C-alpha positions as CSV (number, residue, x, y, z in Angstrom):
1,X,144.3,81.1,-111.3
2,X,142.8,78.2,-109.3
3,X,143.4,75.0,-111.2
4,X,141.5,71.7,-111.1
5,X,142.9,68.8,-109.1
6,X,142.9,65.3,-110.6
7,X,142.2,64.0,-107.1
8,X,139.2,66.1,-106.3
9,X,138.0,67.3,-109.8
10,X,137.3,70.7,-108.2
11,X,136.4,73.3,-110.9
12,X,138.4,76.4,-111.4
13,X,136.9,79.7,-110.5
14,X,138.7,82.0,-113.1
15,X,137.8,82.3,-116.7
16,X,140.3,81.3,-119.4
17,X,140.5,82.5,-123.0
18,X,139.0,80.0,-125.5
19,X,139.2,80.1,-129.3
20,X,136.8,78.3,-131.7
21,X,139.5,75.8,-132.4
22,X,139.8,75.0,-128.7
23,X,136.1,74.6,-128.2
24,X,135.8,70.9,-128.9
25,X,138.5,70.0,-126.4
26,X,136.9,72.3,-123.8
27,X,133.5,70.7,-124.5
28,X,135.0,67.3,-124.1
29,X,136.4,68.2,-120.7
30,X,133.3,69.8,-119.5
31,X,131.1,66.9,-120.6
32,X,133.3,64.6,-118.7
33,X,133.0,66.7,-115.6
34,X,129.2,66.6,-115.8
35,X,129.1,62.8,-116.3
36,X,131.7,62.1,-113.6
37,X,129.5,64.2,-111.2
38,X,126.4,62.4,-112.5
39,X,128.0,59.0,-112.0
40,X,129.1,59.8,-108.5
41,X,125.7,61.2,-107.5
42,X,123.9,58.1,-108.8
43,X,126.4,55.6,-107.4
44,X,127.3,54.4,-110.9
45,X,130.6,53.0,-112.1
46,X,132.9,55.6,-113.6
47,X,135.7,54.4,-116.0
48,X,138.5,56.9,-116.7
49,X,141.5,56.7,-119.0
50,X,143.4,59.1,-121.2
51,X,141.2,58.8,-124.2
52,X,137.7,58.6,-122.8
53,X,135.5,58.7,-119.7
54,X,132.5,56.3,-119.4
55,X,129.7,56.0,-116.9
56,X,127.9,52.7,-116.6
57,X,124.3,53.2,-115.3
58,X,123.0,49.7,-115.8
59,X,119.9,48.7,-117.7
60,X,117.8,51.9,-117.3
61,X,120.5,54.6,-117.6
62,X,122.8,52.8,-119.9
63,X,126.4,53.6,-120.7
64,X,127.6,57.1,-121.5
65,X,130.9,57.5,-123.2
66,X,132.8,60.9,-123.4
67,X,135.7,60.9,-125.9
68,X,138.5,63.0,-124.5
69,X,141.2,62.9,-127.1
70,X,141.2,62.7,-130.9
71,X,143.6,59.9,-131.0
72,X,142.4,56.9,-129.0
73,X,145.1,54.1,-129.1
74,X,144.3,50.5,-129.8
75,X,144.1,49.6,-126.1
76,X,141.6,52.3,-125.4
77,X,139.5,51.4,-128.4
78,X,139.5,47.8,-127.2
79,X,138.4,48.8,-123.7
80,X,135.7,51.0,-125.1
81,X,134.5,48.2,-127.3
82,X,134.3,45.9,-124.4
83,X,132.2,48.4,-122.4
84,X,129.8,48.7,-125.3
85,X,129.5,45.0,-125.9
86,X,128.8,44.2,-122.2
87,X,126.4,47.1,-121.6
88,X,123.1,46.1,-120.1
89,X,121.3,49.2,-121.4
90,X,121.6,51.7,-124.2
91,X,124.9,53.2,-125.1
92,X,125.5,56.8,-126.1
93,X,128.9,58.2,-127.0
94,X,129.9,61.8,-127.6
95,X,133.0,62.6,-129.8
96,X,133.5,66.4,-130.0
97,X,136.5,65.7,-132.3
98,X,134.6,63.6,-134.8
99,X,137.7,61.4,-135.0
100,X,136.7,58.0,-133.5
101,X,134.9,55.5,-135.7
102,X,132.5,53.2,-133.6
103,X,130.6,51.8,-136.6
104,X,132.2,48.4,-136.0
105,X,130.3,48.2,-132.7
106,X,126.9,48.4,-134.5
107,X,126.3,52.0,-133.5
108,X,124.5,54.6,-135.6
109,X,125.9,58.2,-135.7
110,X,124.9,61.7,-136.5
111,X,126.4,65.2,-136.0
112,X,125.6,68.3,-133.9
113,X,127.7,71.4,-133.7
114,X,129.8,72.4,-130.7
115,X,129.1,76.1,-130.1
116,X,131.0,78.7,-128.1
117,X,129.8,81.9,-126.4
118,X,132.5,84.4,-125.3
119,X,132.0,86.3,-122.0
120,X,129.5,89.1,-122.3
121,X,126.3,90.7,-120.9
122,X,123.2,88.5,-120.4
123,X,119.6,89.8,-120.7
124,X,117.1,89.3,-118.0
125,X,114.8,86.4,-118.6
126,X,111.1,87.2,-119.3
127,X,109.9,84.8,-116.6
128,X,111.1,83.5,-113.2
129,X,114.1,81.3,-113.3
130,X,115.5,79.7,-110.1
131,X,118.7,77.8,-109.3
132,X,117.4,74.6,-107.8
133,X,117.9,73.9,-104.1
134,X,114.8,72.0,-103.0
135,X,114.0,68.4,-103.8
136,X,110.6,69.3,-105.2
137,X,112.2,71.7,-107.7
138,X,114.8,69.2,-108.7
139,X,112.0,66.6,-109.4
140,X,110.2,69.2,-111.5
141,X,113.4,69.7,-113.6
142,X,113.8,65.9,-113.8
143,X,110.3,65.4,-115.1
144,X,110.7,68.1,-117.7
145,X,114.0,66.7,-119.0
146,X,112.6,63.1,-119.1
147,X,109.6,64.3,-121.1
148,X,111.5,66.8,-123.3
149,X,114.2,64.3,-124.3
150,X,111.8,61.3,-124.4
151,X,114.0,59.4,-122.0
152,X,111.8,56.3,-122.0
153,X,114.5,54.3,-120.1
154,X,113.5,56.4,-117.1
155,X,109.9,55.4,-117.2
156,X,108.0,54.5,-115.1
157,X,109.3,57.6,-113.3
158,X,111.4,57.1,-110.2
159,X,112.1,60.4,-108.3
160,X,115.8,61.2,-108.1
161,X,116.9,58.5,-110.6
162,X,118.0,61.0,-113.4
163,X,118.8,63.9,-111.1
164,X,119.6,62.7,-107.6
165,X,119.7,65.4,-104.9
166,X,123.4,64.7,-104.5
167,X,123.9,66.0,-108.1
168,X,123.5,69.7,-107.1
169,X,126.0,69.2,-104.4
170,X,128.7,68.2,-106.9
171,X,131.3,71.0,-107.5
172,X,130.3,73.3,-110.4
173,X,127.0,71.7,-111.2
174,X,123.7,73.7,-111.1
175,X,120.2,72.9,-112.2
176,X,117.8,75.7,-113.3
177,X,114.0,75.7,-113.6
178,X,111.9,78.4,-115.5
179,X,108.3,78.9,-114.4
180,X,105.5,80.1,-116.6
181,X,102.6,81.6,-114.5
182,X,103.9,79.8,-111.5
183,X,104.2,76.3,-113.2
184,X,107.6,74.7,-113.8
185,X,108.0,74.8,-117.6
186,X,111.6,74.5,-118.5
187,X,114.9,73.2,-117.2
188,X,118.6,72.9,-117.9
189,X,121.9,72.0,-116.2
190,X,125.0,74.1,-116.2
191,X,128.5,72.9,-115.3
192,X,131.6,75.1,-114.6
193,X,135.0,73.3,-114.8
194,X,138.5,74.5,-115.6
195,X,137.2,78.1,-116.0
196,X,134.7,77.1,-118.7
197,X,130.9,76.9,-118.5
198,X,128.6,74.6,-120.5
199,X,124.9,73.8,-120.7
200,X,123.1,70.4,-120.9
201,X,119.6,69.0,-120.8
202,X,117.9,72.2,-122.0
203,X,114.3,71.2,-122.2
204,X,110.8,72.7,-122.2
205,X,107.6,70.9,-121.1
206,X,105.4,70.1,-124.1
207,X,102.5,72.1,-122.6
208,X,104.7,75.3,-122.7
209,X,106.5,75.1,-126.0
210,X,106.7,78.2,-128.3
211,X,106.3,80.5,-125.3
212,X,109.9,81.6,-124.8
213,X,110.6,79.1,-122.0
214,X,113.8,77.8,-123.5
215,X,115.2,81.3,-123.9
216,X,114.2,82.2,-120.4
217,X,115.9,79.1,-118.8
218,X,119.0,79.7,-120.9
219,X,119.2,83.3,-119.9
220,X,118.7,82.4,-116.2
221,X,121.5,79.8,-116.4
222,X,123.8,82.1,-118.4
223,X,123.6,85.0,-115.9
224,X,126.0,83.4,-113.4
225,X,128.4,82.5,-116.2
226,X,128.4,86.0,-117.9
227,X,132.2,86.4,-117.3
228,X,133.1,82.9,-118.6
229,X,133.4,81.4,-122.1
230,X,130.5,78.9,-122.4
231,X,130.2,75.9,-124.7
232,X,127.3,73.6,-125.6
233,X,126.3,71.0,-128.2
234,X,123.3,72.1,-130.2
235,X,120.4,70.2,-131.6
236,X,119.0,71.4,-135.0
237,X,116.0,72.9,-133.2
238,X,118.1,74.5,-130.5
239,X,120.7,76.1,-132.7
240,X,118.8,79.2,-133.7
241,X,118.1,80.0,-130.1
242,X,121.7,79.6,-129.1
243,X,122.9,81.7,-132.0
244,X,120.5,84.5,-130.9
245,X,122.2,84.3,-127.4
246,X,125.6,84.9,-128.9
247,X,126.9,81.3,-129.5
248,X,129.0,80.6,-132.6
249,X,129.5,77.2,-134.3
250,X,133.0,75.9,-133.6
251,X,133.0,72.4,-135.1
252,X,130.8,69.3,-135.6
253,X,130.5,66.8,-132.8
254,X,129.8,63.2,-133.8
255,X,127.4,61.2,-131.6
256,X,127.0,57.5,-131.6
257,X,124.2,55.4,-130.1
258,X,122.9,51.9,-129.9
259,X,119.4,53.4,-129.3
260,X,117.9,56.9,-129.6
261,X,120.3,59.3,-128.0
262,X,120.0,61.2,-124.7
263,X,122.1,64.4,-125.1
C-alpha cells in the first residue's frame, strides 16, 4: 500500500478497511486533509499539532478547527483557546469524537452524525455531473456553495475566494458540479486521503431544489470512490439522502461555532 507522507501530505491510493468504530478518526483525518489543502490554496495560516489542525482565514473566512484526537492535553487546549480568542472572523470547530468541551470559549454547539459507506457499486446520476477543471465551472460551484450554505462572510462575492483554482490542484481534492438542463445546479467537494474518501460542501442552488440535484452530484462524486470506504458528516436534511446511498451512522460529531457554522 502507498502511505501518506507527513512532509508532502500525499494521499494514499489503496483502500483500507474501516469499521463504524473507526469512522470518527477517519473523518477527523480526512477533514484535516481538506482544510490543510484549502489553507494552502488560499495562502492562509495553517496550525498543526497532535490534537488539532486549524486554518486561520482572517476576517471573512474565519478560523476552522479540526479536532484530531479525543484527548487534547492542557497545552493544546490553551493553544486552541488562544486561536479562538484572537480570531478576527467567525470560528468553527469540528470534533468527530464529541470529547472536547469548548463552552468556556463562549461557543455554541450542536451535533451531526458521522456516516460511513463501505465500498460498493454506484448508480449513474440522472443528470450531467462533471469533475471541475475550468475556472468558470469552479466559480459556478463556488457560487452554489456560498448560496446553499448561506456563507454571508463571502459576500459580496469575490471569485476564487472560497474555492481558489489552486484547490483542485491539491492532492486528492476534487470538485464536482451537476447540471440541470445545462445550468449548474449542484456542487460538492470530495477528498481522498489515506485510502479513505469523504464528501464536503454538498449543496444545491435554491432554484433547483427538490429536483434530484443533490442525489445526482453525490452519485457523480461517489463514482470515482466506489472501491473506497467513504465518510461524511450529515446535516439533518441530508441524512435521508445519504442513507439511501448506502451510508450508515457511525457516531455523533460535535460542532462548535462563534457564529452560524459553515460545514
